[in-house]
N, C-alpha and C positions, 0 to 999 in steps of 0.2 A: 459642429464639427466639420473638417473637412471632407469631403466625400471624392469617389474616384479612386485612382491609385494610391498604393499605401505608400510610395516612396515619390519624391518630387522629380517633376520632369526632368530626362538626362540632359545635361549641360547647365543645369539651374541650380543655383545655391539659395539655399533658404536664408531669410533676412533674418542673421542672429541679433540684429541690434533689439529686436523684440523678445530676446531669450532671455527668461529669468531663471537662475539657479534653483531659486526657490520652489520653483514647482516641480522640479525633481523629486522633492520629498513628498508631494500632491502624488504625483505619477506612481511612485513606488508605493504607496499605502493603495490606491485604487487597484492596482497590478495585482497585490498581495491578498487585499480583502474582498475584490470583486464587485462591492458595491459602496454606491455614494454614501450612503447612512453610515455603514461599518468604516470606511475610510474616515469620514468627518468625524466618528467618535474616537478613534485611535489618534487624531491630530487634534484633537479639542477644536473644532470649527464646524460651521454648519455645512449641510449638505450642498447648499447652493454655491458655497465657496469652493469645493471641491470641483464641480461641474464648470464654473468659469475659470479655473486655472488649468484644469484640462484643457480646456476650448483653446485657451491662450497659447498653451504650450505647442499643441496643433496647428495652430495659426503660425507661431513662430517657426516651427520645423517644416511646416507646408507637407504635412502629411498625417495621416489618420493612424491613431495609436491603438484605439477600442471600438470591439463591436459589440454591441447589447444584443443578448438574447436571453432564453430564459434562465440562463445559469447566472447572469449578471455581466458586468463588463470583462468580455476577452479580449485578449492582447492581438492585434494583428502581427503580421511578417515584420512592419517596422518596429509594433510595439516589442516584440521578442528581441528584437537588435538592440533597442534603446533600454531594455531591462537588464541585460548582461552589462553594458556599459553602466548603465546608473546602479547596478549591484557591486559592480567592481569598484566604482568609485566611492561607494558607501564604505564598503571593506576596508579602502585605504583612509578614510576619513574617519572610521573608528579606531584604526591602528593609530592614527595620530593621537586621536583623543586618549586612549590608553597608555600611548608612550609619557606623553607630558603629564597625566593626571595622576600616573602610578596604579591606575585600577583598571579592570576590565570594564569596556565599555559593554553597554545594555544589549543583549541581542532580542529582537521581537520581529513579529511578524507571522504569516502563516505559511505552514508545511503540508502540502497534500500527500498522504499515505496511501497507496493501494497496493492491495491483496486480495487474496481468495477469502470468501464468505466465513468459514467456520473459522481459520486461524485469526481472521481480524475479530471477529464477534465474540468467540470464546475465550480467546487468549490474549491478543493484543489490547483489545478495548480495556479491559480491567486493569492492565499493566501500566496503561499510561498515567493513572494516578500518581505513581513516582515519579514518572518524568514532569509532571505540572509541578511536582512539590520544589524541584531545581530550577524549571524554566518557566515562572509563570506569565511570561510576556510572549511566548510562543505558543498560537494555536494551530493543533492539530486536527486536519479533516481526514477523517479514514474512509476511503473509498473500498467498497466491498464489491467484486465481481468475478464471474463464471467466465468470462471471457478476458482476451489479454489486454491491457492497459497498454497505450502507445506512449511511452515516454518523450519519443521525438516529437510527437504533436501536443507537448506538454499537457497532456490528460492528466498527470499525476508530477510529483516532485522525484518521489522515491516511491519505489516498487519492491516489494517482498514477495517473491514468486517460489514455485517449486522447480520447475525446468528453469534453464538459464534463458532471457529472453533475449532476441536480435534488435536491430536495430542499430544506425548509424550514431555515433558519438556517444554510445551507450556504455558506462563503465558499470562492470559487474564484481560482485566478490562473494565467493562462498562462506557463508558465515555459521554453517551449521546445516544440523540433519533431523530429522524426524522418523517416527516408526510408526508403522500401522500393525494392527493386529485384527483377527478375528473377535468379534464381541456379541454377547446376546444376553438376554435379560436372565435372571432366576427362575422366573416364571416359565418363561419359553425353556428354558433346558429341564424344567420339573414335568415339562409335559412331552417334551420330544427326546430327552436323553442329552449326556455330554458325548459328543462324538470323539472319537481316539484315533481315529484313521481316516485317511481319504476316501476311502470307498463310504465310510461310515456319513462322511460330513456330506458327500453329494446327495445324500436322502433328504437333508434338510431343507429349509425354506430361506431364502436369501432376500436381502435387501440391495440393491444397487442404482447407480446412475442410470439416466435414459440416455442409451449409445449414441442413437442419431441426434442428440443434441448437446452432447459433449464437446467443447470448444478447444479443451486444452487435454491433450491424450494423456500428460501425466497422471490423471486422475484415475484412470483405466486400472487401480491397484488390485481391483478383486479379482480380474481376470488375469491377473500376474501368478494367481496362485490357486484358482478353481476356474476351469473351463467347461463351456459349453453346459452353462447353467439357466434355468429358466426362472429368475428372480420373481418372487412373489407381489413384492413392492418396487417402484422405481421412484425417484427423484431427481431433479437437476439440483437440489439442495443437499448438501451433506449435512447440514444441521435438521431438515427433516429425516433424513437417514437415522441418524443419531437419535431422534425423538422416537421414530418408528420401533428401531431395536429396544429402546428401554421400555418402550409400551408391551414389547413380547410380540412382535411381528414377525422376526426373523432374524437371522445371523448377517450382520453389517460388517465391512471393512471399516475400520475408523481409527484415526490418528491418535495418539497418547493426548494431545492437546485437547481433544473433544471429548474422550471417554475415560481416559487414565484416572481419574478421581471420582467416578461416578460408581456408587457402591452398589447401582441396582444392575450393574453389567459385570460380566464375567468373560475373561479371556479364554479364548478356546484354541487347543493345543498350540500352545505360544512356542514352545520346543521346536514345534516343526514349522510353524508358519508365521512369518513377518516378513514386511515389506518396508524397504527404507526410499526415503525420498530427500534429495539436498534442498537447501535452503539459499536463494539467491538474493543479495541485495543490490539494487541498481538505482543509477542515477545518471541523467543526462550529464555531459562532460562541462555543459556550461553553468551547470549548478552546483557541481562538487566544492567548489569554494566558499559558496555562502555560509555566512557562520550560522544560522539558524537550520538548514539543511545538514551541516556536518552536525551539529548536537542531536538532532532526531536520528541521523544515523548510528551516531556513537552510542545513543541509547537503546536502539535496536541491536547493535553488535553484542553488546553487554548482556541483554536480556536474554540472548538467544543461547551465547556463551554461558551465563549463572544456571540456567535451566536445562543444561544438556542432557544431564541424567534421567528428568523427566520427561524429556520431548522423545528420548531413544528407549523409553520403557523401563528405566531402571536397570539397566544392563550394562556395567561399565564399558564393555567393548562393543555395545551394538547389540543387536538381537541374532539370534542362532542363525541358522539359513536363512539367507535375505536374498530378494528380489529388487533387482533395480531395472527401469526401463532401458 
């Protein structure tokens, strides 16, 4: 594959006589699956053919389209530009096919969805079963992280986040909200008693994040309602906090999608203490027209809408006294 700059020298045009339109489908497969073998399986060819055709395309365009690292084949800046144009052409071809065949053309490829650990692992992952029933040719890659995922750098295609993300050419939409309550196990409450007032609550053991390791300030939900506490147990993982609370280690502020159906946990003072957070769905402007991306985004919007009552704790109008950052 060509080395050096990602774009042809200024004032020089690529020799398009060597350009093969069929190589665009190879390019799209490698861009989506990020490995020669996966792209080859999707195209029903061998991986050597994929590599050879990509090299031919790079030679024809006189630019490097991919960099290979431990994550697979990643697009260069020039590759990103070609991807936008190629997917636009693909969308037009699919529309032509659908118009003349009278049928919807197949939607296929990979969509990388990024979100926070707990909602991704405990709520989204099981829910994607329904998505695959309707979209068997679309592969979802779920990325969970405690830090910001950069859509502008294509670290993901779609982002589901609690605060609204920033960034150039990022399209964001508030698609719902969720509630957090204080939870403790029955064993813990049997030992320490159920607090009924804020003064009683301050005498209890708490479970919280490690403050200096918090990358997204929106997760400081416990400090929204109980300040100046010395937590008995801290973790960067909300899932770890959840399991610690369920085991009887203390009181944790947990979302309904984490603790709402766990019979081991009881809400504490729900009529007085509740925290709300917004749910934002974001996508880079260059990707929002892609059929498979739109299909995943529609699924996520419907999922949040259909589970609204559960996500806000069973209260039709949301929880009582609320706290938002």
